[in-house]
TORGU-408971 format. One line per 3 residues: number of its first residue (from 0); their letters; for each residue x, y, z of N, C-alpha, C, O, CB. Coordinates in Angstrom, 3 decimals. Each point is the difference from the previous one (the first is absolute). Glycine has a CB too. Layout:
NUM) A) X/Y/Z/X/Y/Z/X/Y/Z/X/Y/Z/X/Y/Z; ...
END
This chain:
0) XXX) -6.138/23.080/10.525/-1.338/-0.524/0.246/0.084/-1.530/-0.014/0.536/-0.581/-0.944/-1.648/2.639/-0.113; 0.597/-2.700/2.077/0.020/-1.459/0.038/-1.321/-0.547/-0.509/-1.059/0.609/0.154/2.662/-0.571/1.781; -1.502/-1.203/-2.544/-1.201/-0.667/-0.479/-0.302/-1.148/0.940/0.905/-0.572/0.607/-0.436/1.220/-3.013
3) XXX) -1.718/-0.975/2.523/-0.412/-1.060/0.900/-0.910/-0.961/-0.747/-0.576/0.343/-1.032/0.779/1.191/3.025; -0.323/-2.725/-1.465/-0.858/-1.010/-0.607/-1.463/0.270/0.299/-0.860/-0.793/-0.384/2.707/-0.864/0.574; -2.146/2.743/0.478/-1.378/0.309/0.366/-0.245/-0.354/1.451/0.896/-0.452/0.712/-1.637/0.059/-3.068
6) XXX) -0.468/0.605/2.768/-0.307/-0.294/1.400/-0.020/-1.502/0.211/-0.510/-0.753/-0.829/-0.824/2.879/1.034; 1.888/-2.543/0.899/0.049/-1.428/0.340/-0.948/-0.207/1.172/0.367/0.226/1.153/2.054/-0.496/-1.970; -3.624/-0.156/0.520/-0.995/-0.132/1.053/0.001/-1.379/0.644/-0.198/-0.110/1.210/-1.167/1.786/-2.405
9) XXX) 1.580/-2.718/0.425/-0.035/-1.360/0.535/1.421/-0.549/0.047/0.405/-0.757/-0.882/-2.748/0.386/-0.025; 3.088/0.745/1.918/1.388/-0.414/0.109/0.122/-1.310/0.758/-0.763/-0.254/0.931/1.463/2.642/-1.007; 0.269/-3.233/-0.323/0.228/-1.246/0.727/0.542/0.293/1.396/0.416/1.127/0.268/0.016/-2.330/-2.437
12) XXX) -0.427/0.221/3.060/0.433/0.235/1.378/1.411/0.566/0.122/0.247/0.821/0.883/-1.737/-2.661/-0.238; 2.413/1.430/-1.495/1.386/0.471/0.082/0.285/1.028/-1.080/1.013/-0.104/-0.691/-0.320/-2.099/1.648; -1.550/3.184/-1.118/0.178/0.999/-1.038/1.145/0.943/0.351/0.416/0.114/1.153/-2.855/-0.269/-1.715
15) XXX) 2.932/0.828/-0.479/1.082/0.954/0.173/-0.582/1.391/-0.211/-0.501/0.303/-1.082/2.269/-1.977/0.305; -1.707/2.519/1.798/-0.570/1.339/-0.067/0.916/0.978/-0.737/-0.460/1.026/-0.500/-0.738/-1.492/2.637; 2.480/0.151/-2.203/0.984/0.852/-0.648/-0.055/-0.246/-1.514/0.335/-1.093/-0.458/1.155/1.067/2.535
18) XXX) -1.912/1.033/-2.859/-0.211/-0.182/-1.435/1.258/-0.440/-0.752/-0.099/-0.928/-0.803/-1.671/2.647/0.959; 2.951/-1.114/0.049/1.196/-0.483/-0.709/0.346/-1.444/0.361/0.419/-0.773/-0.861/0.427/3.119/0.811; -1.019/-2.710/1.318/0.280/-1.385/0.410/-1.003/-0.958/-0.635/0.371/-1.092/-0.430/0.592/1.916/2.607
21) XXX) -2.223/-0.422/-2.237/-1.025/-0.822/-0.642/0.325/-0.222/-1.466/-0.133/-1.116/-0.502/-1.568/1.989/2.108; 2.128/0.179/-2.301/0.363/-0.119/-1.421/1.204/-0.910/-0.186/0.047/-0.772/-0.957/-0.955/3.065/0.546; 1.885/-2.213/1.313/1.179/-0.861/-0.088/-0.396/-1.462/0.181/0.450/-0.862/-0.755/0.995/2.728/1.629
24) XXX) -2.284/-2.148/0.123/-0.453/-1.378/0.234/-0.829/-0.517/-1.182/0.154/-1.151/-0.410/-0.154/1.590/2.894; -0.873/0.405/-3.027/-0.811/-0.408/-1.147/0.883/-0.277/-1.209/-0.252/-0.943/-0.750/-1.671/2.301/1.619; 2.948/-0.549/-1.060/0.930/-0.200/-1.118/0.746/-1.326/0.149/0.168/-0.734/-0.974/0.092/3.231/0.740
27) XXX) 0.189/-2.805/1.459/0.677/-1.277/0.239/-0.937/-1.175/-0.238/0.403/-1.009/-0.580/1.084/2.131/2.245; -2.744/-0.997/-1.220/-0.970/-1.070/-0.225/-0.219/-0.215/-1.501/-0.055/-1.141/-0.459/-1.066/1.686/2.658; 0.996/0.544/-2.963/-0.209/-0.125/-1.452/1.207/-0.642/-0.677/-0.164/-0.790/-0.929/-1.322/2.813/0.980
30) XXX) 2.692/-1.697/0.399/1.205/-0.618/-0.550/-0.014/-1.505/0.264/0.281/-0.793/-0.898/1.003/2.941/1.240; -1.609/-2.537/0.884/-0.075/-1.426/0.343/-1.063/-0.704/-0.841/0.247/-1.092/-0.513/0.508/1.615/2.855; -1.921/0.079/-2.489/-1.076/-0.601/-0.788/0.407/-0.120/-1.460/-0.310/-1.000/-0.648/-1.383/1.947/2.232
33) XXX) 2.380/0.056/-2.107/0.450/-0.029/-1.388/1.002/-1.124/-0.236/0.079/-0.531/-1.108/-0.463/2.994/0.961; 1.140/-2.827/1.158/0.988/-1.074/-0.115/-0.585/-1.364/0.375/0.730/-0.987/0.083/1.058/2.655/0.424; -3.098/-1.724/-0.281/-0.667/-1.267/0.248/0.020/-0.469/1.438/-0.376/-1.140/0.274/0.961/0.583/-2.547
36) XXX) -0.163/1.389/3.191/0.037/-0.402/1.408/-1.232/0.535/0.709/-0.011/1.115/0.522/2.536/-1.140/-0.537; -3.557/-0.799/0.020/-1.250/0.375/0.643/-0.249/-0.913/1.196/0.461/-1.141/0.023/-1.392/1.983/-2.220; 0.224/-0.352/3.157/-0.310/-0.774/1.192/-1.319/-0.742/-0.213/-1.002/0.302/0.648/2.246/1.354/0.818
39) XXX) -1.234/-2.628/-2.379/-1.223/-0.745/-0.294/0.280/-1.498/-0.113/-0.642/-0.691/-0.790/-0.276/2.704/-0.392; 1.868/-2.515/1.964/0.380/-1.401/-0.078/-0.090/-0.665/1.365/-0.083/0.669/1.030/1.582/-0.143/-2.957; -1.481/-1.854/1.915/-0.030/-0.779/1.231/0.391/-1.436/-0.277/0.305/-0.357/-1.138/-2.079/1.851/2.061
42) XXX) 1.766/-2.311/0.101/0.338/-1.418/-0.112/-1.104/-0.820/0.652/-0.540/0.382/1.038/3.025/0.131/-1.032; -2.815/-1.645/-0.627/-1.007/-0.892/0.556/0.454/-1.445/-0.200/0.541/-0.353/-1.048/-2.384/2.043/0.588; 1.617/-2.516/1.473/0.242/-1.441/-0.097/-1.343/-0.696/0.068/-0.776/0.230/0.927/3.079/-0.043/0.139
45) XXX) -2.582/-1.034/-2.041/-1.283/-0.705/-0.035/-0.080/-0.991/1.151/0.970/-0.699/0.294/-1.083/0.962/-2.795; -1.031/-0.319/3.143/-0.202/-0.887/1.129/-0.130/-1.440/-0.477/-0.717/-0.279/-0.962/-0.390/2.135/2.236; 1.798/-2.766/-0.604/-0.131/-1.414/-0.345/-1.224/-0.572/0.698/-0.362/0.430/1.095/2.864/-0.651/-1.401
48) XXX) -3.135/-0.756/-0.342/-1.179/-0.631/0.586/-1.282/0.778/-0.224/-1.037/-0.369/0.550/2.525/-0.595/1.134; -1.452/2.030/-2.476/-1.199/0.780/-0.309/-0.053/0.254/-1.506/0.984/-0.201/-0.712/-0.945/1.297/3.011; -1.192/-0.657/-2.763/-0.156/0.292/-1.420/-0.009/1.492/-0.287/-0.127/0.408/-1.154/-1.133/-2.523/0.924
51) XXX) 1.394/2.945/1.281/0.048/1.446/-0.226/0.810/0.678/1.097/0.079/-0.476/1.133/-2.313/0.390/-2.289; 2.824/1.200/0.786/0.767/0.822/0.926/-0.479/1.430/-0.156/-0.060/0.517/-1.115/2.079/-2.064/1.012; -2.361/2.193/1.214/-0.466/1.388/-0.023/1.142/0.913/0.427/0.652/-0.237/1.017/-3.034/-0.482/-0.517
54) XXX) 2.615/1.760/-1.286/1.030/0.988/0.301/-0.695/1.327/0.288/-0.719/0.521/-0.853/2.440/-1.709/-0.616; -1.513/1.735/2.653/-0.559/1.302/0.359/1.032/1.072/-0.306/1.130/-0.056/0.485/-2.582/-0.972/1.322; 1.058/2.002/-2.612/0.884/1.099/-0.369/-0.871/1.210/-0.283/-0.821/-0.031/-0.916/2.587/-1.543/-0.039
57) XXX) -1.599/2.642/1.729/-0.871/1.165/-0.129/0.120/0.695/-1.355/-0.843/0.836/-0.325/1.031/-0.549/2.773; 0.829/-0.603/-3.247/0.182/0.629/-1.304/-0.837/-0.649/-1.092/-0.062/0.525/-1.111/2.350/0.081/1.815; -2.934/-1.734/-0.420/-0.765/-0.738/-1.005/-1.407/0.567/-0.118/-0.655/0.281/1.004/2.005/-2.346/-0.536
60) XXX) -1.803/2.228/-1.697/-1.364/0.411/-0.280/-0.734/-1.098/-0.746/0.604/-0.991/-0.410/0.110/3.390/0.353; -2.000/-2.227/-0.118/-0.816/-1.017/-0.665/0.481/-0.280/-1.419/-0.039/-1.146/-0.447/-1.898/1.860/1.838; 2.392/0.317/-2.106/0.436/-0.167/-1.389/1.510/-0.027/-0.149/0.504/0.214/-1.102/-2.574/0.917/0.403
63) XXX) 2.807/-1.386/1.771/1.457/-0.036/-0.064/0.482/-1.211/-0.783/-0.642/-1.050/-0.012/0.757/2.249/2.199; 1.031/-1.032/-2.839/0.696/-1.111/-0.644/1.077/-0.472/0.961/0.773/0.810/0.511/-1.237/0.080/-2.862; 0.524/-2.193/2.602/1.020/-0.588/0.855/0.905/-0.852/-0.879/-0.443/-0.992/-0.580/-1.098/0.997/2.617
66) XXX) 2.798/0.380/-2.133/0.978/-0.776/-0.765/0.810/-0.867/0.941/0.501/0.485/1.015/-0.381/1.308/-2.770; 0.014/-3.065/1.433/0.762/-0.931/0.836/1.284/-0.422/-0.706/0.000/-0.263/-1.202/-2.134/-0.553/2.255; 3.222/0.753/-0.297/1.268/-0.492/-0.509/0.479/-1.098/0.942/0.303/0.279/1.161/0.275/1.971/-2.228
69) XXX) -0.503/-3.497/0.591/0.436/-1.086/0.883/1.468/0.174/0.388/0.827/0.389/-0.825/-2.505/-1.931/-0.245; 1.991/1.251/2.327/1.383/0.083/0.467/0.575/-1.365/0.353/1.174/-0.105/0.359/-1.664/2.383/0.489; -0.328/-3.328/-0.945/0.468/-1.361/0.254/-0.474/-0.902/-1.136/-0.912/0.352/-0.749/0.874/0.026/3.265
72) XXX) 0.670/-1.546/-2.633/-0.368/-0.948/-1.063/-1.432/-0.500/0.179/-0.728/-0.137/-0.984/3.134/-0.557/0.788; -2.820/0.420/1.423/-1.369/-0.462/0.235/-1.014/1.088/-0.324/-1.102/-0.306/-0.457/1.949/-1.235/2.230; -0.501/2.791/-1.549/-0.901/1.099/-0.351/-0.131/0.114/-1.509/-1.081/0.304/-0.505/1.713/0.911/2.607
75) XXX) 0.458/-1.456/-2.832/-0.032/0.090/-1.462/-0.911/-1.062/-0.603/-0.514/0.182/-1.103/2.836/0.741/1.133; -2.526/-2.028/0.680/-0.863/-1.076/-0.496/-1.478/0.294/0.241/-0.858/-0.690/-0.550/2.712/-0.922/0.971; -2.162/2.607/0.378/-1.387/0.358/0.309/-0.631/0.776/-1.155/0.695/0.650/-0.782/-0.131/-0.595/3.232
78) XXX) -1.882/-0.132/-2.542/-0.759/0.861/-0.920/-1.181/0.568/0.799/-1.134/-0.458/-0.139/1.816/-0.915/-1.955; -0.395/2.378/2.931/-1.030/0.525/0.902/-0.990/0.914/-0.705/0.293/0.567/-1.052/1.344/-0.734/2.897; -2.810/0.298/-1.247/-1.039/0.923/-0.435/-0.137/1.061/1.087/0.002/-0.321/1.189/-1.235/-1.482/-2.544
81) XXX) 1.112/3.071/0.948/-0.047/1.098/0.976/-1.326/0.725/-0.091/-0.474/0.319/-1.090/2.961/-0.055/0.956; -3.085/-0.006/1.299/-1.234/0.771/0.101/0.259/1.163/0.961/0.406/-0.217/1.142/-1.868/-1.842/-1.613; 1.226/3.297/0.010/0.254/1.161/0.842/-1.282/0.520/0.634/-1.073/-0.056/-0.599/3.019/0.637/-0.844
84) XXX) -1.817/-0.078/2.654/-1.065/0.698/0.701/0.625/1.257/0.597/1.188/0.252/-0.195/-2.486/-2.419/0.707; 0.525/2.939/0.199/0.543/1.208/0.604/0.988/-0.376/1.108/-0.369/-0.671/0.963/-1.757/1.940/-1.511; 3.349/-0.844/0.410/1.093/-0.174/0.953/0.458/-1.444/0.196/0.641/-0.302/1.007/-1.507/2.298/0.104
87) XXX) 0.555/-2.890/-2.042/0.529/-1.360/0.068/-0.168/-0.688/-1.346/-0.759/0.450/-0.857/0.224/-0.569/3.315; 1.257/-0.978/-2.624/-0.212/-0.860/-1.161/0.155/-1.449/0.428/0.739/-0.326/0.930/0.095/2.123/-2.506; -1.556/-2.658/0.864/-0.002/-1.425/0.295/0.680/-0.733/-1.143/-0.334/0.209/-1.166/-1.789/-0.006/2.530
90) XXX) 3.075/-1.062/-1.027/0.687/-0.827/-0.985/-0.557/-1.410/0.134/0.174/-0.642/1.036/1.950/2.079/-0.968; -2.791/-1.921/-1.106/-0.498/-1.373/-0.024/1.069/-0.855/-0.670/0.462/0.325/-1.093/-2.916/0.422/1.006; 2.846/-1.830/0.734/1.132/-0.803/-0.460/-0.222/-1.469/0.327/-0.987/-0.360/0.641/2.518/2.322/-0.333
93) XXX) -0.607/-2.809/-0.753/-0.083/-1.435/0.266/0.256/-0.269/1.483/0.770/0.711/0.646/-0.013/-1.225/-3.007; -1.407/-0.514/2.887/0.193/-0.426/1.377/1.213/-0.925/0.032/-0.127/-1.214/-0.156/-2.367/1.427/0.691; 3.669/0.375/-0.333/1.235/-0.771/0.005/0.640/0.049/1.376/-0.189/0.954/0.755/0.523/-0.479/-3.197
96) XXX) 0.429/-1.519/2.758/0.655/-0.073/1.305/1.280/0.835/0.047/0.527/0.267/1.080/-1.490/-2.552/-0.785; 1.457/2.692/-1.444/1.234/0.784/-0.016/-0.247/1.389/0.566/-1.013/0.630/-0.304/1.823/-1.920/-1.690; 0.114/1.763/2.812/-0.174/1.295/0.636/0.881/1.090/-0.566/-0.038/1.136/0.473/-0.586/-2.348/1.535
99) XXX) 1.415/0.887/-3.011/0.916/1.004/-0.534/-0.509/0.592/-1.319/0.759/0.153/-0.957/1.133/-1.357/2.072; -3.165/1.527/-1.150/-0.592/0.622/-1.189/-0.117/1.504/0.262/-1.064/0.500/0.363/-0.230/-2.635/-0.964; 2.395/2.833/0.412/0.081/1.420/0.319/-0.002/0.834/-1.278/0.665/-0.329/-0.982/0.597/-0.209/3.093
102) XXX) -2.020/1.613/-2.069/-0.107/0.928/-1.124/0.304/1.414/0.482/-0.257/0.336/1.156/-1.459/-1.817/-2.285; 2.263/2.305/0.242/0.007/1.448/0.172/-1.200/0.478/-0.769/-0.310/-0.550/-1.056/2.860/0.752/1.322; -3.244/0.815/0.233/-1.148/0.535/-0.714/0.119/1.501/-0.150/0.647/0.674/0.801/-2.060/-2.533/0.065
105) XXX) 0.767/2.378/-1.922/-0.101/1.444/-0.188/-1.457/0.344/-0.205/-0.769/-0.786/-0.555/3.093/0.929/-0.441; -2.693/1.039/1.449/-1.378/0.477/-0.088/-0.030/1.187/-0.953/0.734/0.970/0.183/-1.268/-1.764/2.180; -0.308/0.712/-3.367/-0.181/1.116/-0.936/-1.474/0.384/0.006/-0.877/-0.851/-0.149/2.832/0.089/-1.308
108) X) -2.207/2.021/1.627/-1.364/0.508/-0.042/-0.732/-0.044/1.304/-1.160/0.406/0.072/1.127/-1.105/-2.357
END
């Protein structure tokens, strides 16, 4: 007797109809998530000559936490403020002429 996760009514566009294959893919995804490899990261470079940079990302929600990690020395000198909205976030920062203020970001929630 096989067990199933129940009826799947709202399936994503690339769903797997084969139950054993679906379980294998779900198991691999859980292993990756358990090891900290989640698809919730990106890269942003702050715009020079402006005081804010908007990042559009469909994974962002109104109450999401955005973590920034500077990847350049000029980025490490920044102290940005982040405001999230649905599917985007705004980074308010200093109006500097330097263009190498690059951050990696992660989205939680």
